[in-house]
C-alpha positions in Angstrom: 104.4 79.4 -23.4 102.4 81.7 -21.3 104.6 84.4 -19.8 103.3 86.2 -16.7 104.8 89.2 -14.9 103.4 90.1 -11.5 104.5 93.7 -11.5 104.0 96.3 -8.8 105.1 99.9 -8.6 105.6 102.4 -5.8 105.1 106.0 -6.7 105.2 109.6 -5.4 101.5 110.4 -6.1 98.3 108.8 -7.3 98.1 110.8 -10.6 99.2 107.9 -12.8 100.1 110.1 -15.8 102.4 112.4 -13.8 103.5 110.4 -10.8 107.1 109.6 -10.1 107.9 105.9 -10.2 110.6 105.2 -7.6 110.2 101.4 -7.1 109.4 98.6 -9.5 109.3 95.1 -8.3 107.8 91.8 -9.2 108.0 88.2 -10.3 108.5 86.9 -13.8 106.7 83.6 -14.1 107.4 81.6 -17.2 106.6 78.1 -16.1 109.7 76.6 -14.6 111.6 79.9 -15.1 110.8 82.2 -12.2 112.6 85.3 -11.2 112.0 88.0 -8.6 113.3 91.5 -9.1 113.3 94.9 -7.4 114.5 98.2 -8.8 114.6 101.6 -7.1 115.4 104.8 -8.8 115.1 108.6 -8.6 112.2 110.3 -10.3 112.1 112.8 -13.1 112.2 116.5 -12.3 108.7 117.0 -13.8 107.1 114.2 -11.8 104.3 114.9 -9.4 105.0 114.5 -5.7 102.3 114.2 -3.1 103.5 114.8 0.5 101.0 112.3 1.9 102.3 109.6 -0.4 105.9 110.4 0.4 105.0 110.3 4.2 103.4 106.8 3.7 106.7 105.6 2.3 108.8 107.6 4.8 110.6 109.2 1.9 111.9 112.6 1.1 113.0 114.2 -2.2 116.6 114.0 -0.8 116.2 110.2 -0.3 115.0 109.8 -3.9 118.0 111.8 -5.2 120.3 109.3 -3.7 118.8 106.5 -5.8 120.1 105.6 -9.3 119.1 107.6 -12.3 115.7 106.5 -13.8 117.2 106.1 -17.3 119.8 103.7 -16.0 117.3 101.6 -14.1 115.0 101.7 -17.2 117.8 100.1 -19.2 118.3 97.4 -16.6 114.6 96.7 -16.5 114.4 96.4 -20.3 117.4 94.0 -20.3 115.6 91.9 -17.7 112.4 91.8 -19.9 114.5 91.0 -23.0 115.9 87.9 -21.3 112.3 86.5 -21.4 110.5 88.2 -24.3 111.5 89.0 -27.8 110.0 92.5 -28.2 110.1 92.2 -32.0 108.0 89.1 -32.0 104.3 90.2 -31.9 103.3 86.9 -30.3 105.8 87.0 -27.5 104.7 89.2 -24.6 104.1 89.2 -20.9 100.6 89.1 -19.3 100.8 92.0 -16.8 99.1 90.9 -13.6 98.6 92.8 -10.4 96.0 93.9 -7.8 94.9 97.3 -9.2 96.8 96.5 -12.4 95.3 99.4 -14.5 97.1 101.9 -12.3 100.4 100.1 -12.3 100.3 99.3 -16.0 99.7 102.9 -16.9 102.4 104.2 -14.5 104.9 101.8 -16.2 103.7 102.9 -19.7 104.2 106.6 -18.7 107.7 105.6 -17.3 108.5 104.1 -20.7 107.5 107.4 -22.4 109.5 109.5 -20.0 112.5 107.4 -20.9 111.9 108.1 -24.6 110.5 104.7 -25.4 107.1 104.4 -27.1 107.1 100.6 -27.3 105.6 99.5 -24.0 103.2 97.4 -26.0 106.1 95.4 -27.4 106.6 93.8 -24.0 103.1 93.5 -22.5 99.7 92.3 -23.7 96.8 94.7 -23.3 94.7 94.9 -21.2 96.5 94.0 -17.9 95.0 91.3 -15.8 93.6 93.0 -12.6 93.2 90.6 -9.6 90.8 93.0 -7.9 87.8 92.4 -10.1 88.6 88.7 -10.3 88.5 88.5 -6.4 85.3 90.6 -6.3 83.7 88.1 -8.7 84.9 85.3 -6.5 83.6 87.0 -3.4 80.1 87.8 -4.6 77.8 87.4 -1.6 80.8 87.7 0.8 82.1 91.2 0.1 80.4 92.5 3.2 82.7 90.3 5.3 85.8 92.4 4.4 86.4 95.7 6.1 87.9 97.1 2.8 89.1 95.8 -0.5 92.8 96.7 -0.2 95.4 94.0 -1.2 96.3 93.2 2.4 92.7 92.8 3.5 91.7 90.6 0.5 94.9 88.5 1.0 94.1 87.9 4.7 90.5 86.9 3.8 91.9 84.3 1.5 94.2 83.0 4.3 97.4 84.5 3.0 99.8 85.7 5.7 100.6 89.4 5.4 103.5 91.2 7.0 102.3 94.8 7.7 105.9 96.0 7.8 106.5 94.9 4.2 103.2 96.2 2.6 104.0 98.9 0.0 107.2 97.4 -1.0 106.8 96.6 -4.7 108.3 93.2 -4.6 106.5 92.1 -1.5 103.2 93.4 -2.9 103.8 91.4 -6.1 104.6 88.3 -4.1 101.3 88.4 -2.2 99.4 89.5 -5.3 100.6 86.4 -7.1 99.5 84.1 -4.3 96.1 85.8 -4.2 95.8 85.4 -8.0 96.6 81.7 -7.7 93.9 81.2 -5.0 91.3 83.3 -6.9 91.8 81.5 -10.2 92.4 78.0 -8.7 96.0 77.8 -10.0 98.6 75.7 -8.2 
C-alpha cells in the first residue's frame, strides 16, 4: 500500500537547519485510512528566530513558551506515525509530499535530530515529493499567467478555493496542497 503524508510546517525563520518548528500539520493518506493532524509546540532555546517571520504569524517568544514542550510533541508525532508505519520495516515508509517539500522535509529532519533521533529516514522515503516543480511542469507555457508561484496563487489558478485567513496554518496549507497535488497529477 502506498502511504502518503502531506506534511507542512510553520517555523520561526527560513534557515532550515536552525529554524524553530512550532507547528506541524498535515494529512496521512493511506487509501481508505485518512487522518488530519495538527501539533503546536515551543521551540528549542538554540533555534533561530526571525522577527519578520514571527510578525507574519502574529507570534512572540512568550506565545511560543506557552505551547507544549517540543520533546513531548515529538513523542506524540512519532506515535501517530507508528500507527501507520513500521519504522523497522525498510519497505514501509511514507511518501513526504508538500508544496516546497524540500524545506519542510529538512526542517522535520532537523527537528528529529534536535529531539535526539537520527532515524528520520525510518519513517519517510527520500527524496520528498515537491508539488511546486510538478505544477511548474504542468504549467509550461502558462506560468506567465500567475502573479507569483506561492501555494495560494497556484491553488487559485487551479480553481482551488483559498481562505486568506487560514494561509500559513500548517494543517490548512497541507489540505490545499493535497488538493493541488491531486489536480496536478490527475488523481481523484
